Biotite code that builds the C-alpha atoms (Angstrom):
import biotite.structure as struc

atoms = struc.array([
    struc.Atom([6.089, -2.601, 21.450], chain_id="A", res_id=1, res_name="UNK", atom_name="CA", element="C"),
    struc.Atom([4.333, -0.538, 18.765], chain_id="A", res_id=2, res_name="UNK", atom_name="CA", element="C"),
    struc.Atom([5.874, -0.507, 15.332], chain_id="A", res_id=3, res_name="UNK", atom_name="CA", element="C"),
    struc.Atom([4.349, 0.212, 11.962], chain_id="A", res_id=4, res_name="UNK", atom_name="CA", element="C"),
    struc.Atom([5.281, -3.298, 10.856], chain_id="A", res_id=5, res_name="UNK", atom_name="CA", element="C"),
    struc.Atom([3.419, -4.868, 13.794], chain_id="A", res_id=6, res_name="UNK", atom_name="CA", element="C"),
    struc.Atom([0.362, -2.700, 13.200], chain_id="A", res_id=7, res_name="UNK", atom_name="CA", element="C"),
    struc.Atom([0.245, -3.542, 9.497], chain_id="A", res_id=8, res_name="UNK", atom_name="CA", element="C"),
    struc.Atom([0.689, -7.234, 10.239], chain_id="A", res_id=9, res_name="UNK", atom_name="CA", element="C"),
    struc.Atom([-2.252, -7.095, 12.669], chain_id="A", res_id=10, res_name="UNK", atom_name="CA", element="C"),
    struc.Atom([-4.248, -5.346, 9.971], chain_id="A", res_id=11, res_name="UNK", atom_name="CA", element="C"),
    struc.Atom([-4.384, -8.352, 7.734], chain_id="A", res_id=12, res_name="UNK", atom_name="CA", element="C"),
    struc.Atom([-1.505, -10.773, 7.491], chain_id="A", res_id=13, res_name="UNK", atom_name="CA", element="C"),
    struc.Atom([-0.624, -10.931, 3.816], chain_id="A", res_id=14, res_name="UNK", atom_name="CA", element="C"),
    struc.Atom([-2.348, -7.627, 3.088], chain_id="A", res_id=15, res_name="UNK", atom_name="CA", element="C"),
    struc.Atom([-0.394, -5.975, 5.900], chain_id="A", res_id=16, res_name="UNK", atom_name="CA", element="C"),
    struc.Atom([2.843, -7.422, 4.554], chain_id="A", res_id=17, res_name="UNK", atom_name="CA", element="C"),
    struc.Atom([2.035, -6.151, 1.070], chain_id="A", res_id=18, res_name="UNK", atom_name="CA", element="C"),
    struc.Atom([1.254, -2.666, 2.381], chain_id="A", res_id=19, res_name="UNK", atom_name="CA", element="C"),
    struc.Atom([4.478, -2.629, 4.376], chain_id="A", res_id=20, res_name="UNK", atom_name="CA", element="C"),
    struc.Atom([6.431, -3.814, 1.349], chain_id="A", res_id=21, res_name="UNK", atom_name="CA", element="C"),
    struc.Atom([4.864, -1.206, -0.933], chain_id="A", res_id=22, res_name="UNK", atom_name="CA", element="C"),
    struc.Atom([5.599, 1.591, 1.503], chain_id="A", res_id=23, res_name="UNK", atom_name="CA", element="C"),
    struc.Atom([9.134, 0.497, 2.278], chain_id="A", res_id=24, res_name="UNK", atom_name="CA", element="C"),
    struc.Atom([10.820, 1.825, -0.830], chain_id="A", res_id=25, res_name="UNK", atom_name="CA", element="C"),
    struc.Atom([10.897, -1.493, -2.665], chain_id="A", res_id=26, res_name="UNK", atom_name="CA", element="C"),
    struc.Atom([7.942, -0.536, -4.839], chain_id="A", res_id=27, res_name="UNK", atom_name="CA", element="C"),
    struc.Atom([10.182, 0.747, -7.591], chain_id="A", res_id=28, res_name="UNK", atom_name="CA", element="C"),
    struc.Atom([9.559, -0.547, -11.095], chain_id="A", res_id=29, res_name="UNK", atom_name="CA", element="C"),
    struc.Atom([10.523, -4.184, -11.291], chain_id="A", res_id=30, res_name="UNK", atom_name="CA", element="C"),
    struc.Atom([13.508, -5.017, -13.413], chain_id="A", res_id=31, res_name="UNK", atom_name="CA", element="C"),
    struc.Atom([16.416, -7.409, -13.681], chain_id="A", res_id=32, res_name="UNK", atom_name="CA", element="C"),
    struc.Atom([16.483, -11.178, -13.917], chain_id="A", res_id=33, res_name="UNK", atom_name="CA", element="C"),
    struc.Atom([14.062, -11.741, -11.039], chain_id="A", res_id=34, res_name="UNK", atom_name="CA", element="C"),
    struc.Atom([11.103, -9.354, -11.255], chain_id="A", res_id=35, res_name="UNK", atom_name="CA", element="C"),
    struc.Atom([9.361, -10.837, -8.177], chain_id="A", res_id=36, res_name="UNK", atom_name="CA", element="C"),
    struc.Atom([9.407, -9.073, -4.817], chain_id="A", res_id=37, res_name="UNK", atom_name="CA", element="C"),
    struc.Atom([8.639, -11.200, -1.773], chain_id="A", res_id=38, res_name="UNK", atom_name="CA", element="C"),
    struc.Atom([8.022, -10.652, 1.925], chain_id="A", res_id=39, res_name="UNK", atom_name="CA", element="C"),
    struc.Atom([7.090, -12.962, 4.794], chain_id="A", res_id=40, res_name="UNK", atom_name="CA", element="C"),
    struc.Atom([3.942, -12.099, 6.719], chain_id="A", res_id=41, res_name="UNK", atom_name="CA", element="C"),
    struc.Atom([3.330, -12.543, 10.446], chain_id="A", res_id=42, res_name="UNK", atom_name="CA", element="C"),
    struc.Atom([2.093, -16.107, 9.928], chain_id="A", res_id=43, res_name="UNK", atom_name="CA", element="C"),
    struc.Atom([5.290, -17.104, 8.164], chain_id="A", res_id=44, res_name="UNK", atom_name="CA", element="C"),
    struc.Atom([3.725, -17.158, 4.691], chain_id="A", res_id=45, res_name="UNK", atom_name="CA", element="C"),
    struc.Atom([5.705, -15.825, 1.774], chain_id="A", res_id=46, res_name="UNK", atom_name="CA", element="C"),
    struc.Atom([3.817, -13.177, -0.212], chain_id="A", res_id=47, res_name="UNK", atom_name="CA", element="C"),
    struc.Atom([5.213, -12.372, -3.643], chain_id="A", res_id=48, res_name="UNK", atom_name="CA", element="C"),
    struc.Atom([4.312, -9.657, -6.117], chain_id="A", res_id=49, res_name="UNK", atom_name="CA", element="C"),
    struc.Atom([5.265, -10.533, -9.659], chain_id="A", res_id=50, res_name="UNK", atom_name="CA", element="C"),
    struc.Atom([4.524, -7.117, -11.154], chain_id="A", res_id=51, res_name="UNK", atom_name="CA", element="C"),
    struc.Atom([4.533, -3.510, -10.033], chain_id="A", res_id=52, res_name="UNK", atom_name="CA", element="C"),
    struc.Atom([1.408, -2.250, -8.282], chain_id="A", res_id=53, res_name="UNK", atom_name="CA", element="C"),
    struc.Atom([-0.629, -0.072, -10.640], chain_id="A", res_id=54, res_name="UNK", atom_name="CA", element="C"),
    struc.Atom([-3.625, 0.717, -8.419], chain_id="A", res_id=55, res_name="UNK", atom_name="CA", element="C"),
    struc.Atom([-3.861, 1.927, -4.833], chain_id="A", res_id=56, res_name="UNK", atom_name="CA", element="C"),
    struc.Atom([-6.794, 1.608, -2.428], chain_id="A", res_id=57, res_name="UNK", atom_name="CA", element="C"),
    struc.Atom([-6.223, 3.737, 0.660], chain_id="A", res_id=58, res_name="UNK", atom_name="CA", element="C"),
    struc.Atom([-7.825, 2.445, 3.848], chain_id="A", res_id=59, res_name="UNK", atom_name="CA", element="C"),
    struc.Atom([-7.731, 5.576, 6.008], chain_id="A", res_id=60, res_name="UNK", atom_name="CA", element="C"),
    struc.Atom([-7.869, 9.335, 5.481], chain_id="A", res_id=61, res_name="UNK", atom_name="CA", element="C"),
    struc.Atom([-4.231, 9.598, 6.571], chain_id="A", res_id=62, res_name="UNK", atom_name="CA", element="C"),
    struc.Atom([-3.142, 7.038, 4.004], chain_id="A", res_id=63, res_name="UNK", atom_name="CA", element="C"),
    struc.Atom([-5.080, 8.942, 1.344], chain_id="A", res_id=64, res_name="UNK", atom_name="CA", element="C"),
    struc.Atom([-3.376, 12.202, 2.234], chain_id="A", res_id=65, res_name="UNK", atom_name="CA", element="C"),
    struc.Atom([0.084, 10.608, 2.315], chain_id="A", res_id=66, res_name="UNK", atom_name="CA", element="C"),
    struc.Atom([-0.467, 8.861, -1.015], chain_id="A", res_id=67, res_name="UNK", atom_name="CA", element="C"),
    struc.Atom([-1.412, 12.125, -2.715], chain_id="A", res_id=68, res_name="UNK", atom_name="CA", element="C"),
    struc.Atom([1.480, 13.928, -1.009], chain_id="A", res_id=69, res_name="UNK", atom_name="CA", element="C"),
    struc.Atom([3.870, 11.302, -2.367], chain_id="A", res_id=70, res_name="UNK", atom_name="CA", element="C"),
    struc.Atom([2.675, 12.075, -5.891], chain_id="A", res_id=71, res_name="UNK", atom_name="CA", element="C"),
    struc.Atom([0.781, 8.822, -6.440], chain_id="A", res_id=72, res_name="UNK", atom_name="CA", element="C"),
    struc.Atom([-2.709, 10.323, -6.442], chain_id="A", res_id=73, res_name="UNK", atom_name="CA", element="C"),
    struc.Atom([-3.250, 9.356, -10.068], chain_id="A", res_id=74, res_name="UNK", atom_name="CA", element="C"),
    struc.Atom([-2.973, 5.676, -9.048], chain_id="A", res_id=75, res_name="UNK", atom_name="CA", element="C"),
    struc.Atom([-5.626, 5.865, -6.296], chain_id="A", res_id=76, res_name="UNK", atom_name="CA", element="C"),
    struc.Atom([-8.729, 3.904, -7.326], chain_id="A", res_id=77, res_name="UNK", atom_name="CA", element="C"),
    struc.Atom([-10.557, 3.674, -3.968], chain_id="A", res_id=78, res_name="UNK", atom_name="CA", element="C"),
    struc.Atom([-10.678, 5.614, -0.711], chain_id="A", res_id=79, res_name="UNK", atom_name="CA", element="C"),
    struc.Atom([-12.774, 5.391, 2.453], chain_id="A", res_id=80, res_name="UNK", atom_name="CA", element="C"),
    struc.Atom([-15.878, 7.587, 2.441], chain_id="A", res_id=81, res_name="UNK", atom_name="CA", element="C"),
    struc.Atom([-14.477, 10.075, 4.977], chain_id="A", res_id=82, res_name="UNK", atom_name="CA", element="C"),
    struc.Atom([-11.277, 10.835, 3.050], chain_id="A", res_id=83, res_name="UNK", atom_name="CA", element="C"),
    struc.Atom([-11.777, 14.532, 2.411], chain_id="A", res_id=84, res_name="UNK", atom_name="CA", element="C"),
    struc.Atom([-8.269, 15.792, 1.794], chain_id="A", res_id=85, res_name="UNK", atom_name="CA", element="C"),
    struc.Atom([-6.942, 16.567, -0.686], chain_id="A", res_id=86, res_name="UNK", atom_name="CA", element="C"),
    struc.Atom([-10.110, 17.645, -2.484], chain_id="A", res_id=87, res_name="UNK", atom_name="CA", element="C"),
    struc.Atom([-9.259, 15.352, -5.431], chain_id="A", res_id=88, res_name="UNK", atom_name="CA", element="C"),
    struc.Atom([-9.795, 12.361, -3.139], chain_id="A", res_id=89, res_name="UNK", atom_name="CA", element="C"),
    struc.Atom([-13.503, 13.170, -2.917], chain_id="A", res_id=90, res_name="UNK", atom_name="CA", element="C"),
    struc.Atom([-13.840, 12.344, -6.633], chain_id="A", res_id=91, res_name="UNK", atom_name="CA", element="C"),
    struc.Atom([-12.510, 8.790, -6.159], chain_id="A", res_id=92, res_name="UNK", atom_name="CA", element="C"),
    struc.Atom([-14.924, 5.879, -5.673], chain_id="A", res_id=93, res_name="UNK", atom_name="CA", element="C"),
    struc.Atom([-15.465, 4.535, -2.158], chain_id="A", res_id=94, res_name="UNK", atom_name="CA", element="C"),
])
């Protein structure tokens, strides 16, 4: 069965889990007594982020477009070479 979670987990274990976690709505500024956010990857490893993500590297043109559409374009620090939209993405290192 195809799900985004399965596809991201196939993409790279802990990296896939982190991408899923960041895109799931939990990427709000960290606050409270426990600032860590944790997820379990497909190999059963716990992956924890102890601070908010400040930089984004998009790994496909679609991810680049969605990131800019979500208003996080100012946090993008790397894109793949064929990310051509929006035009601002062409000015980011690849």
